[in-house]
N, CA, C and O atoms as a CHARMM CRD file, in Angstrom:
* protein
*
  264
    1    1 UNK  N    -78.26700  47.58800 -34.93500 PROA 1      0.00000
    2    1 UNK  CA   -79.78500  47.94100 -35.32600 PROA 1      0.00000
    3    1 UNK  C    -79.77500  48.83900 -36.31000 PROA 1      0.00000
    4    1 UNK  O    -79.11500  49.85800 -36.10500 PROA 1      0.00000
    5    2 UNK  N    -80.43900  48.70600 -37.51400 PROA 2      0.00000
    6    2 UNK  CA   -80.65300  49.64700 -38.48000 PROA 2      0.00000
    7    2 UNK  C    -80.74100  48.92000 -39.56000 PROA 2      0.00000
    8    2 UNK  O    -81.05600  47.73400 -39.65500 PROA 2      0.00000
    9    3 UNK  N    -80.36400  49.89800 -40.61800 PROA 3      0.00000
   10    3 UNK  CA   -80.47700  49.23700 -42.37300 PROA 3      0.00000
   11    3 UNK  C    -79.27900  48.37700 -42.98900 PROA 3      0.00000
   12    3 UNK  O    -78.10200  48.73400 -42.93100 PROA 3      0.00000
   13    4 UNK  N    -79.70500  47.26300 -43.55200 PROA 4      0.00000
   14    4 UNK  CA   -78.18800  46.74000 -44.02800 PROA 4      0.00000
   15    4 UNK  C    -78.58500  46.46900 -45.37200 PROA 4      0.00000
   16    4 UNK  O    -79.72400  46.24100 -45.78000 PROA 4      0.00000
   17    5 UNK  N    -77.41400  46.52400 -46.07300 PROA 5      0.00000
   18    5 UNK  CA   -77.60400  46.20000 -47.56100 PROA 5      0.00000
   19    5 UNK  C    -76.24500  45.28200 -48.32300 PROA 5      0.00000
   20    5 UNK  O    -75.32100  45.70400 -49.01700 PROA 5      0.00000
   21    6 UNK  N    -76.51400  44.12300 -47.94600 PROA 6      0.00000
   22    6 UNK  CA   -75.47200  43.02600 -48.43200 PROA 6      0.00000
   23    6 UNK  C    -74.22200  43.17800 -47.41900 PROA 6      0.00000
   24    6 UNK  O    -73.08400  43.40800 -47.83000 PROA 6      0.00000
   25    7 UNK  N    -74.54600  43.02900 -46.05700 PROA 7      0.00000
   26    7 UNK  CA   -73.86300  43.42300 -45.00800 PROA 7      0.00000
   27    7 UNK  C    -72.85300  44.46200 -44.92300 PROA 7      0.00000
   28    7 UNK  O    -71.70400  44.35300 -44.49500 PROA 7      0.00000
   29    8 UNK  N    -73.53200  45.64800 -45.46500 PROA 8      0.00000
   30    8 UNK  CA   -73.06000  47.12000 -45.33500 PROA 8      0.00000
   31    8 UNK  C    -73.91600  48.03100 -44.64100 PROA 8      0.00000
   32    8 UNK  O    -75.03900  47.89100 -45.12600 PROA 8      0.00000
   33    9 UNK  N    -73.92600  48.86100 -43.77600 PROA 9      0.00000
   34    9 UNK  CA   -74.94500  49.66800 -42.79600 PROA 9      0.00000
   35    9 UNK  C    -75.32100  50.61600 -43.78800 PROA 9      0.00000
   36    9 UNK  O    -74.38800  51.30800 -44.19400 PROA 9      0.00000
   37   10 UNK  N    -76.29600  50.80300 -44.22200 PROA 10     0.00000
   38   10 UNK  CA   -76.99800  51.86200 -45.19700 PROA 10     0.00000
   39   10 UNK  C    -78.37500  52.40400 -44.37100 PROA 10     0.00000
   40   10 UNK  O    -79.09400  51.66500 -43.69900 PROA 10     0.00000
   41   11 UNK  N    -78.55700  53.65900 -44.54200 PROA 11     0.00000
   42   11 UNK  CA   -79.57200  54.08100 -44.03100 PROA 11     0.00000
   43   11 UNK  C    -79.79500  54.75000 -42.75000 PROA 11     0.00000
   44   11 UNK  O    -78.93500  55.54200 -42.36500 PROA 11     0.00000
   45   12 UNK  N    -81.12900  54.47700 -41.83600 PROA 12     0.00000
   46   12 UNK  CA   -80.60100  54.96700 -40.14000 PROA 12     0.00000
   47   12 UNK  C    -80.62800  53.70400 -39.60500 PROA 12     0.00000
   48   12 UNK  O    -81.18800  52.65700 -39.93100 PROA 12     0.00000
   49   13 UNK  N    -79.76400  54.09500 -38.54500 PROA 13     0.00000
   50   13 UNK  CA   -79.55100  52.80600 -37.36300 PROA 13     0.00000
   51   13 UNK  C    -78.70300  53.35900 -36.55100 PROA 13     0.00000
   52   13 UNK  O    -78.22000  54.48300 -36.69200 PROA 13     0.00000
   53   14 UNK  N    -78.41900  52.34900 -35.38700 PROA 14     0.00000
   54   14 UNK  CA   -77.95200  52.89300 -34.19400 PROA 14     0.00000
   55   14 UNK  C    -76.44200  51.47300 -33.98300 PROA 14     0.00000
   56   14 UNK  O    -76.50400  50.32800 -34.43000 PROA 14     0.00000
   57   15 UNK  N    -75.62400  51.89500 -33.43200 PROA 15     0.00000
   58   15 UNK  CA   -74.51500  51.12100 -33.16400 PROA 15     0.00000
   59   15 UNK  C    -74.03400  51.69800 -31.70300 PROA 15     0.00000
   60   15 UNK  O    -73.86400  52.86900 -31.36300 PROA 15     0.00000
   61   16 UNK  N    -73.88100  50.54000 -30.98600 PROA 16     0.00000
   62   16 UNK  CA   -73.32100  50.88300 -29.43800 PROA 16     0.00000
   63   16 UNK  C    -72.13900  50.10800 -29.36900 PROA 16     0.00000
   64   16 UNK  O    -72.29200  48.91100 -29.61000 PROA 16     0.00000
   65   17 UNK  N    -70.86900  50.54400 -29.06900 PROA 17     0.00000
   66   17 UNK  CA   -69.66500  49.85600 -28.83600 PROA 17     0.00000
   67   17 UNK  C    -69.46500  49.54900 -27.44000 PROA 17     0.00000
   68   17 UNK  O    -69.96800  50.30000 -26.60500 PROA 17     0.00000
   69   18 UNK  N    -68.64300  48.31200 -26.99600 PROA 18     0.00000
   70   18 UNK  CA   -68.32900  48.08200 -25.76100 PROA 18     0.00000
   71   18 UNK  C    -68.07900  48.74600 -24.70400 PROA 18     0.00000
   72   18 UNK  O    -68.41800  48.38600 -23.57700 PROA 18     0.00000
   73   19 UNK  N    -67.34100  49.98100 -25.02700 PROA 19     0.00000
   74   19 UNK  CA   -67.17300  50.84400 -24.11000 PROA 19     0.00000
   75   19 UNK  C    -67.97000  51.79600 -23.72600 PROA 19     0.00000
   76   19 UNK  O    -67.65900  52.70400 -22.95600 PROA 19     0.00000
   77   20 UNK  N    -69.48400  51.56000 -24.46500 PROA 20     0.00000
   78   20 UNK  CA   -70.62000  52.30100 -24.17100 PROA 20     0.00000
   79   20 UNK  C    -70.82900  53.49900 -24.99500 PROA 20     0.00000
   80   20 UNK  O    -71.90000  54.09500 -24.87800 PROA 20     0.00000
   81   21 UNK  N    -69.86100  53.96000 -25.88400 PROA 21     0.00000
   82   21 UNK  CA   -70.26100  54.89500 -26.99200 PROA 21     0.00000
   83   21 UNK  C    -71.27600  54.52000 -27.70300 PROA 21     0.00000
   84   21 UNK  O    -71.64100  53.34500 -27.65500 PROA 21     0.00000
   85   22 UNK  N    -71.97200  55.52000 -28.55600 PROA 22     0.00000
   86   22 UNK  CA   -73.06000  55.14600 -29.36300 PROA 22     0.00000
   87   22 UNK  C    -73.33100  56.07200 -30.29900 PROA 22     0.00000
   88   22 UNK  O    -73.19500  57.26600 -30.03200 PROA 22     0.00000
   89   23 UNK  N    -73.74600  55.65300 -31.50800 PROA 23     0.00000
   90   23 UNK  CA   -73.71400  56.65900 -32.53900 PROA 23     0.00000
   91   23 UNK  C    -75.58100  56.21900 -33.03600 PROA 23     0.00000
   92   23 UNK  O    -75.96200  55.06000 -33.20000 PROA 23     0.00000
   93   24 UNK  N    -76.31200  57.23200 -33.16200 PROA 24     0.00000
   94   24 UNK  CA   -77.65200  57.08800 -33.94900 PROA 24     0.00000
   95   24 UNK  C    -77.70700  58.01200 -34.87500 PROA 24     0.00000
   96   24 UNK  O    -77.40900  59.17700 -34.61000 PROA 24     0.00000
   97   25 UNK  N    -78.10800  57.61300 -36.13300 PROA 25     0.00000
   98   25 UNK  CA   -78.24300  58.43800 -37.42400 PROA 25     0.00000
   99   25 UNK  C    -77.94900  57.73100 -38.79800 PROA 25     0.00000
  100   25 UNK  O    -78.08700  56.53300 -39.04800 PROA 25     0.00000
  101   26 UNK  N    -77.71600  58.27000 -39.24900 PROA 26     0.00000
  102   26 UNK  CA   -77.42200  58.09200 -40.84600 PROA 26     0.00000
  103   26 UNK  C    -76.29800  57.45600 -41.18200 PROA 26     0.00000
  104   26 UNK  O    -75.25900  57.90800 -40.70100 PROA 26     0.00000
  105   27 UNK  N    -76.21500  56.24400 -42.09600 PROA 27     0.00000
  106   27 UNK  CA   -75.18500  55.82800 -42.50600 PROA 27     0.00000
  107   27 UNK  C    -75.03900  55.40500 -43.87300 PROA 27     0.00000
  108   27 UNK  O    -76.00800  54.97100 -44.49700 PROA 27     0.00000
  109   28 UNK  N    -73.80800  55.51100 -44.41700 PROA 28     0.00000
  110   28 UNK  CA   -73.82800  55.01900 -46.19400 PROA 28     0.00000
  111   28 UNK  C    -72.15900  54.18900 -46.23200 PROA 28     0.00000
  112   28 UNK  O    -71.07500  54.73500 -46.03000 PROA 28     0.00000
  113   29 UNK  N    -72.37600  52.99300 -46.50000 PROA 29     0.00000
  114   29 UNK  CA   -71.18000  52.18700 -46.70600 PROA 29     0.00000
  115   29 UNK  C    -70.31300  52.43200 -45.84100 PROA 29     0.00000
  116   29 UNK  O    -69.22300  52.98200 -45.99200 PROA 29     0.00000
  117   30 UNK  N    -71.03700  51.81100 -44.42900 PROA 30     0.00000
  118   30 UNK  CA   -70.80400  51.36600 -43.32800 PROA 30     0.00000
  119   30 UNK  C    -69.98200  52.60600 -42.83900 PROA 30     0.00000
  120   30 UNK  O    -68.88500  52.26600 -42.39500 PROA 30     0.00000
  121   31 UNK  N    -70.22000  53.94900 -42.80100 PROA 31     0.00000
  122   31 UNK  CA   -69.88100  55.02900 -42.42900 PROA 31     0.00000
  123   31 UNK  C    -70.88200  56.04600 -41.94000 PROA 31     0.00000
  124   31 UNK  O    -71.85300  56.25100 -42.66900 PROA 31     0.00000
  125   32 UNK  N    -70.79400  56.62400 -40.95400 PROA 32     0.00000
  126   32 UNK  CA   -71.57300  57.85400 -40.28500 PROA 32     0.00000
  127   32 UNK  C    -71.46400  58.96000 -41.66000 PROA 32     0.00000
  128   32 UNK  O    -70.44500  59.53000 -42.04900 PROA 32     0.00000
  129   33 UNK  N    -72.51500  59.02800 -42.09600 PROA 33     0.00000
  130   33 UNK  CA   -72.78400  60.16400 -43.03900 PROA 33     0.00000
  131   33 UNK  C    -74.07400  60.55400 -43.11100 PROA 33     0.00000
  132   33 UNK  O    -74.99100  59.74900 -43.27300 PROA 33     0.00000
  133   34 UNK  N    -74.25800  61.97100 -42.98100 PROA 34     0.00000
  134   34 UNK  CA   -75.67100  62.65000 -43.12600 PROA 34     0.00000
  135   34 UNK  C    -75.76700  63.08800 -41.66000 PROA 34     0.00000
  136   34 UNK  O    -74.72000  63.49300 -41.15500 PROA 34     0.00000
  137   35 UNK  N    -76.81600  63.06400 -40.94600 PROA 35     0.00000
  138   35 UNK  CA   -77.44000  63.62400 -39.84800 PROA 35     0.00000
  139   35 UNK  C    -77.08600  62.36800 -38.66300 PROA 35     0.00000
  140   35 UNK  O    -77.27600  61.19200 -38.97300 PROA 35     0.00000
  141   36 UNK  N    -76.57800  62.73300 -37.33700 PROA 36     0.00000
  142   36 UNK  CA   -76.71400  61.88400 -36.75700 PROA 36     0.00000
  143   36 UNK  C    -75.93200  62.49200 -35.19200 PROA 36     0.00000
  144   36 UNK  O    -75.28600  63.53800 -35.12700 PROA 36     0.00000
  145   37 UNK  N    -76.19100  61.54000 -34.01900 PROA 37     0.00000
  146   37 UNK  CA   -75.52200  61.81600 -32.81000 PROA 37     0.00000
  147   37 UNK  C    -74.71600  60.84400 -32.35700 PROA 37     0.00000
  148   37 UNK  O    -74.85200  59.62500 -32.46400 PROA 37     0.00000
  149   38 UNK  N    -73.77400  61.53500 -31.78900 PROA 38     0.00000
  150   38 UNK  CA   -72.38900  60.40300 -31.17000 PROA 38     0.00000
  151   38 UNK  C    -72.49800  60.72000 -29.74100 PROA 38     0.00000
  152   38 UNK  O    -72.41000  61.91400 -29.45500 PROA 38     0.00000
  153   39 UNK  N    -72.69500  59.77000 -28.66800 PROA 39     0.00000
  154   39 UNK  CA   -72.27600  59.74600 -27.64600 PROA 39     0.00000
  155   39 UNK  C    -70.68400  59.51800 -27.16800 PROA 39     0.00000
  156   39 UNK  O    -69.89000  59.11000 -28.01600 PROA 39     0.00000
  157   40 UNK  N    -70.33100  59.72500 -26.11000 PROA 40     0.00000
  158   40 UNK  CA   -68.81600  59.40300 -25.84700 PROA 40     0.00000
  159   40 UNK  C    -69.23600  59.22700 -24.33400 PROA 40     0.00000
  160   40 UNK  O    -69.74700  60.10000 -23.63200 PROA 40     0.00000
  161   41 UNK  N    -68.86400  57.67800 -23.89200 PROA 41     0.00000
  162   41 UNK  CA   -68.81500  57.45600 -22.37900 PROA 41     0.00000
  163   41 UNK  C    -67.52500  57.36600 -21.63800 PROA 41     0.00000
  164   41 UNK  O    -66.56900  56.87700 -22.24100 PROA 41     0.00000
  165   42 UNK  N    -67.39800  57.70200 -20.62700 PROA 42     0.00000
  166   42 UNK  CA   -66.00800  57.31800 -20.02100 PROA 42     0.00000
  167   42 UNK  C    -66.54700  56.74600 -18.57000 PROA 42     0.00000
  168   42 UNK  O    -67.52000  57.32000 -18.08100 PROA 42     0.00000
  169   43 UNK  N    -66.05700  55.82900 -17.98400 PROA 43     0.00000
  170   43 UNK  CA   -66.10800  55.29700 -16.62300 PROA 43     0.00000
  171   43 UNK  C    -67.81200  54.85200 -16.67400 PROA 43     0.00000
  172   43 UNK  O    -68.31500  54.95800 -15.55600 PROA 43     0.00000
  173   44 UNK  N    -68.72600  54.40900 -17.68000 PROA 44     0.00000
  174   44 UNK  CA   -69.84000  54.30600 -17.80400 PROA 44     0.00000
  175   44 UNK  C    -70.87100  55.47400 -17.47400 PROA 44     0.00000
  176   44 UNK  O    -72.01600  55.34200 -17.04400 PROA 44     0.00000
  177   45 UNK  N    -70.22300  56.59500 -17.76400 PROA 45     0.00000
  178   45 UNK  CA   -71.31700  58.03900 -17.79300 PROA 45     0.00000
  179   45 UNK  C    -70.83700  58.60000 -19.07800 PROA 45     0.00000
  180   45 UNK  O    -69.71400  58.43900 -19.55600 PROA 45     0.00000
  181   46 UNK  N    -71.94300  59.36400 -19.64400 PROA 46     0.00000
  182   46 UNK  CA   -71.90500  60.11700 -20.72400 PROA 46     0.00000
  183   46 UNK  C    -71.26600  61.57800 -20.33700 PROA 46     0.00000
  184   46 UNK  O    -71.56100  62.41300 -19.48200 PROA 46     0.00000
  185   47 UNK  N    -70.01300  61.49000 -21.60200 PROA 47     0.00000
  186   47 UNK  CA   -69.34200  62.75700 -20.84000 PROA 47     0.00000
  187   47 UNK  C    -69.28300  63.58100 -22.25700 PROA 47     0.00000
  188   47 UNK  O    -68.81000  64.70200 -22.06500 PROA 47     0.00000
  189   48 UNK  N    -69.56600  63.38500 -23.37000 PROA 48     0.00000
  190   48 UNK  CA   -69.52600  64.27400 -24.58000 PROA 48     0.00000
  191   48 UNK  C    -70.52500  63.82500 -25.34200 PROA 48     0.00000
  192   48 UNK  O    -70.98600  62.69800 -25.16000 PROA 48     0.00000
  193   49 UNK  N    -71.12300  64.89500 -26.57600 PROA 49     0.00000
  194   49 UNK  CA   -71.96800  64.46500 -27.17600 PROA 49     0.00000
  195   49 UNK  C    -72.10000  65.31800 -28.26700 PROA 49     0.00000
  196   49 UNK  O    -72.19000  66.53300 -28.09000 PROA 49     0.00000
  197   50 UNK  N    -72.12400  64.73300 -29.56400 PROA 50     0.00000
  198   50 UNK  CA   -72.14300  65.72800 -31.05900 PROA 50     0.00000
  199   50 UNK  C    -73.25800  65.33400 -31.57400 PROA 50     0.00000
  200   50 UNK  O    -73.39700  64.12200 -31.73400 PROA 50     0.00000
  201   51 UNK  N    -74.26000  66.17700 -31.93900 PROA 51     0.00000
  202   51 UNK  CA   -75.33200  66.30900 -32.90600 PROA 51     0.00000
  203   51 UNK  C    -75.18300  67.13400 -34.05100 PROA 51     0.00000
  204   51 UNK  O    -75.07100  68.35200 -33.91100 PROA 51     0.00000
  205   52 UNK  N    -75.16900  66.50600 -35.36200 PROA 52     0.00000
  206   52 UNK  CA   -74.97900  67.21200 -36.51600 PROA 52     0.00000
  207   52 UNK  C    -74.66500  66.34400 -37.82000 PROA 52     0.00000
  208   52 UNK  O    -74.88800  65.13800 -37.92300 PROA 52     0.00000
  209   53 UNK  N    -74.16000  67.09400 -38.70700 PROA 53     0.00000
  210   53 UNK  CA   -73.79700  66.50100 -39.89600 PROA 53     0.00000
  211   53 UNK  C    -72.35800  65.55600 -39.55700 PROA 53     0.00000
  212   53 UNK  O    -71.62100  65.69000 -38.58000 PROA 53     0.00000
  213   54 UNK  N    -72.22000  64.57200 -40.68400 PROA 54     0.00000
  214   54 UNK  CA   -71.25900  63.63400 -40.68000 PROA 54     0.00000
  215   54 UNK  C    -70.99400  63.27600 -42.01500 PROA 54     0.00000
  216   54 UNK  O    -71.87100  62.95800 -42.81900 PROA 54     0.00000
  217   55 UNK  N    -69.51200  63.33900 -42.31000 PROA 55     0.00000
  218   55 UNK  CA   -69.07500  62.92000 -43.89200 PROA 55     0.00000
  219   55 UNK  C    -68.24000  61.86800 -43.81700 PROA 55     0.00000
  220   55 UNK  O    -67.22700  62.14600 -43.17600 PROA 55     0.00000
  221   56 UNK  N    -68.26900  60.93000 -44.16500 PROA 56     0.00000
  222   56 UNK  CA   -67.50400  59.72800 -44.16100 PROA 56     0.00000
  223   56 UNK  C    -66.76500  59.40300 -42.82200 PROA 56     0.00000
  224   56 UNK  O    -65.53400  59.37900 -42.80500 PROA 56     0.00000
  225   57 UNK  N    -67.55100  59.13700 -41.62700 PROA 57     0.00000
  226   57 UNK  CA   -66.97700  59.10000 -40.21800 PROA 57     0.00000
  227   57 UNK  C    -66.53600  60.21700 -39.77000 PROA 57     0.00000
  228   57 UNK  O    -65.56300  59.93600 -39.07100 PROA 57     0.00000
  229   58 UNK  N    -66.72200  61.47300 -39.77800 PROA 58     0.00000
  230   58 UNK  CA   -66.10900  62.53100 -39.52100 PROA 58     0.00000
  231   58 UNK  C    -66.99200  63.58200 -39.33400 PROA 58     0.00000
  232   58 UNK  O    -67.88800  63.78600 -40.15300 PROA 58     0.00000
  233   59 UNK  N    -66.83900  64.28600 -38.33100 PROA 59     0.00000
  234   59 UNK  CA   -67.95900  65.38300 -37.78200 PROA 59     0.00000
  235   59 UNK  C    -67.59000  66.55800 -39.02900 PROA 59     0.00000
  236   59 UNK  O    -66.46200  66.97400 -39.29600 PROA 59     0.00000
  237   60 UNK  N    -68.68100  66.89000 -39.58900 PROA 60     0.00000
  238   60 UNK  CA   -68.41100  67.75600 -40.55500 PROA 60     0.00000
  239   60 UNK  C    -69.59400  68.86500 -40.89900 PROA 60     0.00000
  240   60 UNK  O    -70.77000  68.51400 -40.99200 PROA 60     0.00000
  241   61 UNK  N    -69.17500  70.21500 -41.07500 PROA 61     0.00000
  242   61 UNK  CA   -70.31600  70.88400 -41.13300 PROA 61     0.00000
  243   61 UNK  C    -71.21800  71.80100 -39.81200 PROA 61     0.00000
  244   61 UNK  O    -70.76100  72.24300 -38.75700 PROA 61     0.00000
  245   62 UNK  N    -72.36800  71.85400 -40.25000 PROA 62     0.00000
  246   62 UNK  CA   -73.22300  72.00800 -39.00000 PROA 62     0.00000
  247   62 UNK  C    -73.34500  71.05500 -37.59700 PROA 62     0.00000
  248   62 UNK  O    -73.71400  69.88500 -37.70100 PROA 62     0.00000
  249   63 UNK  N    -73.12700  71.43700 -36.74500 PROA 63     0.00000
  250   63 UNK  CA   -73.30200  70.74400 -35.06800 PROA 63     0.00000
  251   63 UNK  C    -73.06000  71.24000 -33.93200 PROA 63     0.00000
  252   63 UNK  O    -72.38800  72.25300 -33.73900 PROA 63     0.00000
  253   64 UNK  N    -73.58200  70.57300 -33.11100 PROA 64     0.00000
  254   64 UNK  CA   -73.40900  71.17400 -31.70100 PROA 64     0.00000
  255   64 UNK  C    -72.72900  70.04800 -30.84600 PROA 64     0.00000
  256   64 UNK  O    -73.25200  68.94100 -30.71400 PROA 64     0.00000
  257   65 UNK  N    -71.54100  70.39400 -30.27800 PROA 65     0.00000
  258   65 UNK  CA   -70.63800  69.25900 -29.25900 PROA 65     0.00000
  259   65 UNK  C    -70.92100  70.20100 -28.03900 PROA 65     0.00000
  260   65 UNK  O    -70.93700  71.42400 -27.90600 PROA 65     0.00000
  261   66 UNK  N    -71.17000  68.98700 -27.08300 PROA 66     0.00000
  262   66 UNK  CA   -71.46200  69.36300 -25.61400 PROA 66     0.00000
  263   66 UNK  C    -70.61400  68.38200 -25.03600 PROA 66     0.00000
  264   66 UNK  O    -70.51600  68.29500 -23.81200 PROA 66     0.00000
């Protein structure tokens, strides 16, 4: 769910994976880039969360990992 440009994720959106992991934030060229939150689920339960900056699908800069 979010913005698309010629089948490429751009702008703000949410992606949820089959295993329950989820990202909500900014996208550029199909990659997490900008501000966003990523949740990691294990056995159907939230285990980890990162909220902060992303560059080309990687945590970068200022953020909080819990």
